[in-house]
N, C-alpha and C positions, 0 to 999 in steps of 0.2 A: 347456411350452415355448410362447413367444409366436411368432406368425407375422407376418411383415411382407411384404405382397405375395404373389406366387405361391409358396407353400411355402418361404419363406425364414425361418429362425429370427432372432429379434431378441433381442439380449442386454439384460439389465437393467443399469442403471448401478451401478457399484461405488463404494466409498469413494475409490478412486484414479482414477476416471473424470475425464479432463481437463475435460469440459464441466461436470460437477457442481462440480468445484473452481473453475472460472472463474466460475460463477454465485455461489458462496459468496464468492469474492474480490471480485466486482463489487458485491455487496450490502454488504460491509464497507467498500469504498472509497467507496460512496455515503454511508454513515454518517459516515466521516471527512471527506468533502467538506462535508457539511452542518455538521459540527462546526466546521470552519475557515472556514465562510462562503462557499463557492464552489458553483456549480451543477454538476450531474453532467456537463454538457457540457465541463467543465474537467478531466475525468478520463479515464484509460484504464487498462486492465489486460490482462495477457497471461499465458496458461498454455501454454507450449511447452516447449522444453528448459530454459528459465528461467521463473520465476514472479515477475512484477514488476507494479508499479502506479505511476501518475503522477498527480499533482494539481497543476494550475497554481495558484499562490497569488496573491492580489490584493494582499497587502502587500509592501513592500520594506524591506530592511534599511538602516540608516544606514551600514553598512560598504560597501555596494555601491549607491550612489546611481545612479539611472537604469537599474538592471538588475532584471529580473523574477526572482522566486524560484520554485522548484518543490519539491514534496514528493515524494520517491521512496520506494518500498518494495520490498524483496526478501525472499524466504523466509529467507535466511540472515542478512541484516543489519537487517531491520526498517525503520523509518522514518528518513529523513534529509532535511535541507533542503539544496538546492544552488542555485547561481546558474544561471539559464537560459543555455544556450549554443546555438550553431548545431548542426545535426545532425552535422556533421563533427567537432565538438569533444567531448571527454569532459566530463561534468558537473563543475562546480567545487563540491566539498562545502563546506558552511558549518558544519553541526552534525549530530550523530548522536544519536538517542534510544536509550539503552541499556535493558536490561530485557527484558520480554516482547516477542517478535517481532510479536505481535498485541495491542498495548495498546488499552485502551478509547479510543474516539474522543475523549472529553473530555480524556484525557491527551495525545493528539496535538495537540489544540487548544491546550492550555497550552504545550506544547513549541514550537509554531509561534509563538505570541504572544511567548514569551520570546526566540526567535531574532530575530523581526522588530523587537522593541523594543530589542534590545541593540546597543551599538556595539562590544562586545568579542567576542573569539573565544571560542567555547563550550569549556567544560571537557571532559575525557575523560568520556564517558557511562557507562563501565563496559561489561561484556560484554552481548551480546544473547543472550537465552535462546531458542535456535532450537527447531524442531520436528523430530521424528524421521522423519516420513513425510508423504506427501501426504494420506493419510487423517486423520492427526492434525491437520494444518494445516486441512483442511476442517472438522473438528469444532470447532476453536478459532475459526475465522472465523464459523461459524454461531452459536456461543455468544455471541460479541461482538455480533452483530447482534441476537440475542434480548434481550440486556441493555440495548441502547441505547434 
């Protein structure tokens, strides 16, 4: 048993530890941000009752002139591109990336490039292959970062 301070046990992190999961998600989001060409300052992620990430995109779509785009990620839906809105508004989805919920950053880069360059509505992306647990998600995020 590890002690922290005067005779207080300190627990070791587990696979489902929110802090460990947040670190893995933050590392993955940094890789995705680098792939899409934005700095880490343009990102955020959160591990609370929901697990989400946000990347501000520098490109704009011809479908939404004058509006900024954002890249959003959730544990259940994976990556999507949406039009930036005010905090009081719900995001306006533009396109969803189907397949693996934790795709390689290069795949996310191609998805964003296709959305930004297209003047048409995106086709149905197919189902998102979700993860079964927070521990599984952490493992997959860490594998993506190691491969990048």
